[in-house]
C-alpha positions in Angstrom: 0.0 0.0 0.0 1.5 3.3 -1.1 0.8 6.1 1.4 0.9 9.9 1.2 3.3 9.9 4.2 5.8 8.1 1.9 5.3 10.7 -0.7 6.1 13.5 1.7 9.1 12.0 3.6 11.0 10.0 1.0 12.9 13.1 -0.1 13.8 13.8 3.6 15.5 10.3 3.7 17.3 11.1 0.5 18.4 14.4 1.8 19.9 12.7 4.9 21.8 10.3 2.6 23.0 13.1 0.5 24.3 14.9 3.6 26.2 11.8 4.7 28.0 11.4 1.4 31.5 13.0 1.4 31.7 16.3 -0.5 34.4 15.0 -2.8 32.1 12.3 -4.1 30.0 14.6 -6.3 28.7 11.8 -8.6 27.3 9.8 -5.7 25.5 12.9 -4.4 23.9 13.6 -7.8 22.9 10.0 -8.3 21.4 9.7 -4.8 19.4 12.9 -5.3 18.1 11.8 -8.7 17.2 8.3 -7.5 15.4 9.8 -4.5 13.5 12.2 -6.7 12.6 9.4 -9.1 11.5 7.2 -6.3 9.3 10.0 -4.9 7.9 10.5 -8.4 7.2 6.7 -8.6 5.3 6.9 -5.3 3.3 9.9 -6.8 2.5 7.9 -10.0 1.4 4.9 -7.9 -0.9 7.2 -5.9 -2.3 8.8 -9.0 -2.9 5.4 -10.6 -5.0 4.4 -7.6 -6.9 7.7 -7.4 -10.6 7.3 -8.1 -11.8 10.4 -10.0 -15.5 9.7 -9.4 -15.1 9.7 -5.6 -16.0 12.8 -3.6 -13.9 13.9 -0.7 -10.4 13.0 0.4 -8.7 9.8 -0.7 -5.7 8.1 1.0 -6.5 10.1 4.1 -4.6 9.7 7.3 -5.7 11.4 10.5 -3.7 11.2 13.7 -3.2 13.4 16.8 0.0 15.4 16.4 0.1 18.2 19.0 -2.8 17.6 21.5 -2.2 20.9 23.3 -3.5 22.9 20.4 -5.5 20.2 18.9 -3.3 20.0 15.8 -3.6 16.8 13.8 -1.5 15.0 11.3 -4.3 15.1 8.8 -3.4 14.5 5.1 -5.4 13.5 2.2 -5.6 13.8 -1.6 -8.3 15.7 -3.4 -8.8 16.9 -7.0 -6.7 20.0 -6.7 -3.9 18.6 -4.5 -3.3 15.5 -6.6 -2.1 17.2 -9.8 -0.1 19.7 -7.8 1.6 16.9 -5.8 2.5 15.1 -9.0 3.7 18.3 -10.7 6.0 19.2 -7.8 7.5 15.7 -7.9 8.0 15.9 -11.7 9.5 19.4 -11.6 12.0 18.3 -8.8 13.2 15.5 -11.1 13.6 17.9 -14.0 15.5 20.4 -11.8 17.9 17.7 -10.7 18.5 16.5 -14.2 19.0 20.0 -15.5 21.4 21.0 -12.7 23.5 17.9 -13.2 26.2 19.9 -15.1 24.8 23.4 -14.6 25.2 24.2 -10.9 25.2 28.0 -10.5 28.2 29.7 -8.7 29.3 28.9 -6.1 29.1 25.3 -7.4 28.2 23.3 -4.4 26.1 20.3 -5.6 25.8 18.7 -2.2 24.2 21.7 -0.6 22.0 22.6 -3.6 20.7 19.0 -4.0 20.0 18.6 -0.2 18.1 21.9 -0.3 16.1 20.8 -3.4 15.1 17.6 -1.6 14.1 19.5 1.5 12.1 21.9 -0.7 10.3 18.9 -2.2 9.3 17.7 1.3 7.7 21.0 2.0 6.0 21.3 -1.4 4.6 17.7 -1.2 3.4 18.2 2.4 1.8 21.6 1.6 -0.3 20.2 -1.2 -1.8 17.3 0.8 -2.0 18.8 4.4 -5.6 19.1 5.6 -4.8 20.7 9.0 -3.9 24.4 9.1 -1.1 23.9 11.6 0.4 21.1 9.5 0.0 23.2 6.4 1.8 26.0 8.2 4.7 23.7 9.1 5.1 22.4 5.6 4.8 26.0 4.2 7.6 27.1 6.5 9.7 24.1 5.5 9.5 25.4 1.9 10.7 28.9 3.0 13.9 27.7 4.6 15.6 26.2 1.5 14.2 29.0 -0.7 15.9 31.6 1.6 19.3 29.8 1.2 18.9 29.1 -2.5 18.1 32.8 -3.2 20.9 33.9 -0.9 23.6 31.6 -2.2 22.7 30.9 -5.9 20.6 33.9 -6.7 21.4 36.7 -9.1 23.6 39.8 -8.6 21.3 41.2 -5.8 20.9 37.9 -4.1 21.7 39.2 -0.6 19.1 42.0 -0.9 16.6 39.6 -2.4 17.1 37.0 0.4 16.7 39.7 3.1 13.5 40.9 1.6 12.3 37.4 1.2 13.0 36.7 4.8 11.4 39.8 6.1 8.2 39.5 4.0 7.8 35.8 4.8 8.6 36.3 8.5 5.8 38.9 9.0 3.4 37.1 6.7 4.0 33.8 8.5 3.6 35.4 11.9 0.3 36.9 10.9 -0.8 33.7 9.3 0.0 31.7 12.5 -1.9 34.2 14.6 -4.9 33.8 12.3 -4.7 30.0 12.6 -4.5 30.0 16.3 
């Protein structure tokens, strides 16, 4: 049985493996990231193949208590909007890793770039299938962390300014969003 939890956290396992590979072994880092992204895409294709279009409501739903103090739940499920977005994020991650194989921007640090890409995929996948607002917020924040570093390290000429603006806008926006949720 393929689960949505596997679709979310497979890239996290791959990221851990990428971080354990020595920096000098660039080929193994690239292959591990690509295999992880392809495995995640395979999970997404398997989920999509079992998705029943005619059924109303959530499919493949999981609902468990997560943070009882604030009544947050680990509630995930797939619907007609989240499904295509989930599959698209998985597919685009594979394309980015394939494209960046020999095109790493300066400073060329494949290990860091690929680890951040896999962490970004964790956040994207979780964001599209989260059904609890606090869980959605956590996955949304996970997306922001690698984006901040990717903008700051591999961005264009004004990357430091852009990453600072990105940080400030998302900090205030996230704080306001969290207050609204609570």
